[in-house]
N, C-alpha and C positions, 0 to 999 in steps of 0.2 A: 504494500500500500504506500501511497505517497506520504510525505512527511506531514504530520499533523492531521491526517485524515482518519476518521473513525469508521469502523465496519457498519454498513447499513443492514439492519435486520431484514431477512428475506420477507418478513411479513409486511414490510413497508414498500416492497417492490410491486408495482401493479401487475395484476394477473392478466392473462391473455384476453379475458372478457373485458377488462377495463381499458385495454390498450386502444380500442376503437376511438375513444374520445380523449386519448392522452395527449393533450396539446398544451399543458401548463408550462409556462416558460420558467426555466431554472437558471440560477446564476451559474456562471462558468465554474466556480469552485464547487458548488453542490453537484452539478452534473458530473464533473471529473471525479469527485469523491464517490459518488454512486457507482460509476463505471469501474474505477480501480478497486473498490471494495469487493466487487464480485469476481475480479480477475487475479488479484494478488493477495497473499503470496502464492506462487506457483513454481513448480519444478521446471527448470530450463533444460530441455533435452540437450545432450552433449554427444560429441563424436571426436575421435582421434584423427588428427591431420598431420601429415608431414609438413615441415617448414615451408616447402615450395608451394603448398596448397593452402597455407594458413593466412595469407595476406588478406586483411580486411575483416577477419573473424575476431570474435571476442573470447578471451581466455575464460575457460570454465572454472578454473581453480588456480590458486596461488602457485607460482613457480619459484623454487628455492635454488640458488646457485650451487651446483654440485662440486665446483672447483674454484680456486682463486684465478682471477684474470687481472693482469697477466699471471701465469703460474710461477714465475721467477722474476727476480730483479733484472730489468733489461735496459739497454741503452736507447736513448731517444734520438741519437745523432751518430753520424760516422765520426770516429775519432779514436781516442785512446783511454782505456780504463786505467785510472790512477788512484793514488792515495792523496787526498786533497792536502794533507799536511805537508807533503813533499814539495808542493808548488805554491805555498801560501805567499812567498815573496816574489813570485814570478812577475815580470813586466816586460814591456817592449824593449826597454834599455837594459834589462837584467834577466835574460832568459835562464831557465833552469834546465839542466841536462838530465834526461832520464834514459836508462838503458832499456832497450826493447826486449821483452820476453820472446821466446821462440815459437810463438803461435799467433794466429789471427782468428778472432772469434766472429763467426758469421751467424746468421739466423739458423737455428737447428744444430749449431755446434756447441757441444758441452765443453766448458773450459777445463783444461788439464793442469794448468800452472797457476800458482799463487802469485799475486802481485805483491812482491816484497818491497821494502823501503828502497827508493831510488830507481824503481823500475816502472814500466808501463806496458800494457798489452793492447795491440791494435784491435779495434772492435767496430763492427758494422751496426747500423741502426737495427734495433730489434734483437741484437745479440745478448745472451745472458751475461750478467756481470760476474767476473771471476772473484774467487776468494781473495780477500785482502784489499780489494778496490772499494772505494766509497763514492766515487764520482767519475764522470767522463769529461774529458776536455775535447772540444771540437777540433777536427783536423785543421781547420782554418787558422787556429791559434797556435799552431806548431810549425816547426821547420825540421826537415831531416838533418841529422848530424852524423853523417856516415851511413853505413848499412845497418848498424845495430843500435842506433840511439836517435833520440829526437830532442829538440830544444822547445820548451814550452814558454810562450811569451804572454800568458795571461793566467792569473790565479783563478782557482775555482773553489766553490764551497761544497761541503759535504752534501751529497744527494743531487748535485747539479747534473742535469740531463739524464737522470735515472728515474724510471718508473718502477716503483717497488711492487713486489708480489702482492696481489690482492688490492692494490691501490685503486683499480677501476671497479672490480667486482670482488667481494670477499666471499669465500666459501661459507655457506649457511645463510647468506644474506637473502632477504626477500627480494628476488629479482624483478618479478612482475606480479601484480595483483589480479585476482579474478575480476573480469569486466574490462580489462585493458584491451583496447583495439590493437590488433597486431598490424603494425606497419613495417616498412623496411628497417627502421631503427630498432624495433623490438626483435625482428628476425635476426639482426646483427647481434644483439645481446644474447639471444638463445643459442645462436651458432657458436658464439665465442665460448659458451659454456659446454659445448658438445652435445646440446639437446637437439635430437633429430625430429621429434614429433611432440605435439602438445594436445591437450584436451581443450576443445573449443565449444562454445555454444552453437547448437545447430540453428541456422537461420529459420525463423518462422515463415512458413509458406502462406502468402497472402493472396487470396483470389480477388480479382478485380472485375467488376461488371459495370458497364455503362447502361443507362436505361433511357428510353425515349424513342418515339416513332420517327423523329426528325434527324436522328444521328446517322452519319455516314463516316466510314473509316477513311483516314488519309490515303490518297492515291486513287480513290474512286470518284467518278463525276458527281457533281451536286445537281439534284433536281430542285425545282422551285420549293421554297420553305424548308429546305434541308440545311443542316450545318454539319461541319466536321466534328468528330468526336475528339475534342481537345482534352477533356478530363481523363479519358482512358490512358492516353500517353503520359500526361503529367503525373497522375497518381501512381502509375506503374513505376516511373522513374524515381519519384519521391520515396516510394517503398524501398526500392533497391538502394537508394542513398542512405537510408536510415536502418539498415541491418536486416531488412526482410528479403524474401525471395518472391517477387511478384509473378503471378500467373494470370495473364489477361484472357478473359473468356469472351471478349467482344461486347457488342452492344445488343441489347434485347429490347424488342418493342414493348409498348405499354399494353401488354396482354397478360392478365393475372395468372392464367394457367402456365403460359410459357415462362413468365418471369419466375414463378414459384419453382418450376422444374429446374430452371437454370441455377437459381439460388441453392437449391438442395444439392445439386451435383457439385457446384463449386465449393460449398461449405464442407461436404463430405471428404474432400481431398485436401483441405487446407486447415491452417490454424487460425485464420482470421478471414473475414469477408468484408470487402469495401465496395460499396456501390456509390454512384453519383447520379443525381437527379431523382425526382419523385418523392421529395420529402415535404413539399408544401401542401397546405390544406386545400384539397380540391378533388375533382373527379379523377384526375390522373395520378393521385397519390395512392399507389398500390403497395410499394415496398414495405412500409411500416405495418400494414395489415397482414402481409405474408409472414413477417418475422414472428408474430405470435404463434404461428403453427410450426416453427422450425425447432423450438426447444425452449426450455425454461431458464430464467424468468421472462425472457423476451425484452421488449422495449423498456428502458429505464429512464430515458430522457428524450423527449421529442419537442425541441424548441429550447434553445440556449441563448442567454442574454449576451450575444456577440454581435458586433457590427464591423464587417459583414459576417454572415454565418448563422443568423438566427434559426433557419430551418433544420439545423443539424439534428440527426437522429442517432442515438447510441443505444445499443442492445447487447445482451449476452444470451447466447443460446447454448445451453448445456456446456458451459465453461468456455465457449469460443466467442470472442468479440465480433460483433457485426456492426458496421458503421455505414450510415447512408449520408453522404455529403450533399450539400446543395448543388444545384445544376450549374450555376454560373461559375466559370473557372476561378475568378478571383475569390469568391466566397468559399469554393471548394478547397482551394489551397490554403487560405487563411485558417480555416477550421482544421484542416488536416495537420498543418504544422503546429498549431497551438494546442490542439486537443488529442490528436491521434499519435503524433510522433513520440511524445513521452511514453505512451503505453507500448507502442511498437518497439521502441528501443529497450524498454524493460524486458519485454518478451524475448528480445534478441540478446539480452545480457550486456547491453551497451550503456555507457554513461549518458547523462543528458547532454543536449547540444548547447553550445554558446559560441560566439564568434568575436573576432576581428582584431583591431589594434587597441591597445590600452596605454595609458600614461602611468608611469611608476617611478618611484624614487629609488635611486641607486645608493645603498647604505655605505658602501666602501669605495675607496679610490680604485679606479681601474687604470693601470698603466697601459700605454699604447705606444706603437712605434711610429715616429714621424715619417710621413711620406707614403703611408699605406692606410687605406680605408679598412677599418677593422669592424667585424661583426662579432659581438660578444653574446654567447648564449646565456640565458638567465632563467632562473626559476622564480615564479611569482608567489609571494605570500602577502597576507593582509596585515598591514600595520594598524595603528590606533585610528588613523583617519585617512589613510592612503594605501595604495599598493606599493609593495617593496619588491624590487627586482634584484635577486641575489645572483651574482655570476656563478656559473657552474664550472669552477676552475679545477678540473681534474687533468687537464692537459690535452694536447692534440691527439694523442693515441688512445684516449679513453672513449669507449663506446657509449658509456652512460652519460657523458657530457651532452651528447646530442640527443640521446633517447629520453633522458629525464628532464630536459629543458622544456619550458613552455613556449619560448620564443627567443628572439634576439633583438639587441639594440645595436645602433650604428655609431661608431666613433669616427669623426672626420679625419681625413688624411693629414690635415694641418694641425691636429691636436696631438699632444704627447700623453694625454691622460683624460679621464673623465672623473672630475672631482667627486668626493663623497657628498651626498646630498643633492646630486643633479637630478632634475626631473626629466625623464627620458621617455620617448615613445617606444614601446615594445611591439614588435611585429610577431604575432602568434604563429606557431607552426601549423596549427589546425584550428578549425572553427569549434572544436569540441573541448578546448581547454577550459578547465574550471578552477578558479582560485581555491586552494585547499581549505577545508573546514578547520583543520588543526595544523599548526606549524610548530615543529620541534627543531631547535637549533642548538647544537652543542656536541658533547661526546657521544659517539655511537656505540651501541652494544647490541649483540645479537638478541639479547633478551628483550630489547625494545620491540622487535618485530612480533614477538609472542603476545605482547600487550596490545599493540595497534592492530593486529589481525582482526580482533573482535570489532573494532571500529570500521575497518575496511569492509568487513562482511555485512555490516549494518548500513552500508551505503555512504559512509563518511569518507572524504578524501583526506589523507594524512601526508604532509610533506615533511620529511626528515632531512635536515641539512647538517652534515658532519663537519664541524669546524673546530672541534676540541672543546674542553671544558672552559677555558678562558675566553675563547671566541663566543661560546654560547652565553656565558655570563655577560659579556659586553652587549650582545644582541638583546638579552632580556632587559638590561638597564636602558637600552634605547627604545624598548617597547616594540621590537620587531618580530617577536615570536610569542607563542603562548607559554611554552615550557622550554627550559634549557637544562638538559641532563648534564650533571657535573659529578666529578669525584676528586675534589681538591682537599688535600690534607694541610692543616694549619699547624706549623711547628710550635708556635707559642702556646696555643691552647690544647694541642695534641688531639684535635677533633676534626671531623670531616665537614666541609661544606658550609655549615652555619655561619662561621666567622666571615664568610665572603658576601653575605646578604647585605643589602642596603634598603632604605625606605622604598616601598612600592613592590618589594619582592618578598616571597615567602617560600619556605622549603616543604616539599612533599616527599616523604620517605619513599624510596623505590625498592631496591633490593641490595643484597650483599653479594659480592663476588670475590673469590679468593685470588689474589695476585701472588705470583711466585716465580721461581727460577725454572726455566725449561732447558732441557739438554737431551741429547740422544741417549736412548736406553743403552746401557752397557758402558757408558763413559765413566771410567773409574775415578776421574777427578771429581765427580759429583755424587756418585752412588753412595747412599747412606748418610749424607751430610745434611745439616740444617742450612737454611738460606745464608746466614752470615758466614758460616764456615765454607760453604760452597763458593761464595764470592771471594773469600780469602784465598782459596785454592786456585781459583781462576786468575787472580791477580799475581799469584806466585809463579805462574807459568806463562812466559812471554809468547808462547805459541798458541795460547788459548784466546780465541777471538770472540768478542761479544757483539751483540746487535742491540742498539739503543732504541729509544723512542724520541719523537719530535718534541721540541720545546713547546710548552703550553699544554701538553698532555698530563693528566694526573699521574699516569704511570711513570713519566719522566721524573716527577718530584720524588717518588719512592726510590727510583734507581739512584738519583744523585745523593739522597740521604744514605743509602746503603754503601755507595762507593766512597763517601767521605772525602771528596776532592780528588780521588784517583781518576786517571784518564787512560784506561787500558786500551789495548788494541781493539779497534772496532767501535770505540765510543762515539765517533762522529758519523757512524752509519745510523741514520735516524729515520726509519720508515714511520708512517703515520697510522698504522693499525696493528692490532694484536695479531691478525692473520699473517701480516708480512713478517713479524718477528718469528712466528712459528715456522714459516716457509724458509727463512734464512737458516734456521738451525737444522731443519729436516734436510735441506739441500747442501749442507756442509759448508755454506758460506760463512757461517758463524757457529760457535760451539755452545754459546749460552745467551740468554736474554731474559726478559721479564714479560709475562703475559698472564692472561686469566686462565683459570683451570679448565673451563669448557673448551677453549680453543686448543690448549695443550693436549687434552685428552682426544679431541677430534683428530689432531695431527699425529697421534701415537707417540708423543714425546714423554720423557720423564719429567716429573713436576715436583718441585720442592716448595711447599707453602711458605709464604712470607707474612702476608697481612691480608685480613679481610677488609676490603675497602667498601665504602658506602657509595653506591651509585644512586643518587637522588635527583630530584627535579626541582629546579628553581621555577616557581610559578609567578607570572606577572599578575599581581593582584587585580589590576584594572580589567584583566581579561578573564577573571576567574568564573564569571557567570555565563560565559559563552557556552552554548549547548555542546559543542564539540569538546570543550575542556572538561565539562561535567561528565560527558561520556567517557573520556579518557580516565578520569579519576575513578569512575565506577568500574571500568574494565581493570584498572590497576588493582583494585581491591577485590575483584571477583575470584571465586573459588577456582574457576577454569584457568584464569591467567596465573594464579599462584601455583597451581599444580603443574602447568606447563613450564614455569620458571624453575621449579624444583627438579622436574625431569631433565631440564637442560643443564643443571648443575649450579643454579643460583639459589640464594636463600632470601625469600621475600621478607621485607622489613615488617 
């Protein structure tokens, strides 16, 4: 049923006997409420389709990523894999010489040699990053120095030109939600995860009949007083545009017996029947009388307070919707798009329609390159009194940057930036984009998908933007989100999260997740040790490489406290997710790191518990009463969500 609509008791639906005089004009809202009350909820038939055949279909169930994408840390450019610390002082007037290792890493080539201090390995775009390297320097910033060395003429920072494992799509992440329309971008996401077929909603078959003695099909000659059947072609195309499979049965003259036979045949082989013409009060008004004989309850609205479109007739016959549109094309299409499209799209498992271009405020500065017109993909969220356009900055190699964006904005070639606070016009990718009902900005956790799934299944759209705990806290202070998940430890109070609150923000307890040291099973440097002893053992072994986390992450605060100022090998290797840490250890690019228990166990790694951190939600008080926020709070406290979190290895607060 539609939002806010109540079920109409069948006792209030007119019987077939009463339908003869059923010409009471209903409001649009009441007519739609009656119509939807008899049609929903309903089970949407599904079918499996290969990716090549899934274009335009709606997903029937949520799809979870079975792997990390990319599955390994990879280079974004042609150049040399290096240790950033080796070239920190490099410049045009002071090149740094590095010895070349005896291999070149191409796409599909597994690295065999470690990048030791003072060395570099040639690497192609897309090649896997070798052990020991934490950055890539572009080939344009180097010069050959003989056959076995290069000179680097520009410093690089840790992680530069590197896409970390899982930075695009993380294993276990909710990749696509049920109801998502599959376009080329979604097919790219599914293919990147190795998914060959998906369950989609079967398109509802919609039979279309035109009525009237005067109608002639296009291509045939017109006799006096005849007109071409415009509605048949328009309605058929509109059905196909909105998720249905239209079957046109032609035009039927105003003969009651012929029309009834045609309607029965059409309805028997379809999920919905749409007619045009024959709804006005008069001698030629046959269709609505026939409906009473096709199934129960029959006509539920004959006359709706619309202009144009007053003669619209809505009916349900044994669970199948039957619609009689006005005869004039303008009236027919107005009522079809306003009243029928929402029902048809729900039957097809599709989201509601919306369109076009919108104005939105950009909350952060976007750097640009002078001399080039730049198109920046953005995700739209609702601020306190305006739309906010968040750049989807995962990089040019990220499939999700394109697939999850709502649209794009343009930065002129003469500008080197778009300042924070700019009011920009966003061009939407599709006319179906809808501003999300709930906006979550901050630290991502796989447990979050378990809670928001309940909202998504209830028809609410949820936008989750992962920017880290500190980034989420800043967005909450600016009022740009509903909730900001954080896990920030305060050294002075030795408590989580609460000390970071300011006026206008409040804390909602989420769940507890165990942070700890991960290592490969069988590594004797870590087996049987506690976290502090394990780190001490790692620090004592120069060959033991760690993998760190990015600054601003709550996990990074724990790591730095544990290291106490030490900067071991691998410290500057700073991926942005728990999955990337696990991938680095699994793939022998690092020997240890810190992540959460569910990720460690999913990766088959050894795990040494360190501290149970508090993953909580900063709530913007001014947005607390929004329906989607209340729905999230209800879901967070529900027995189903708590049980799902526990099964995944989390402990609900």
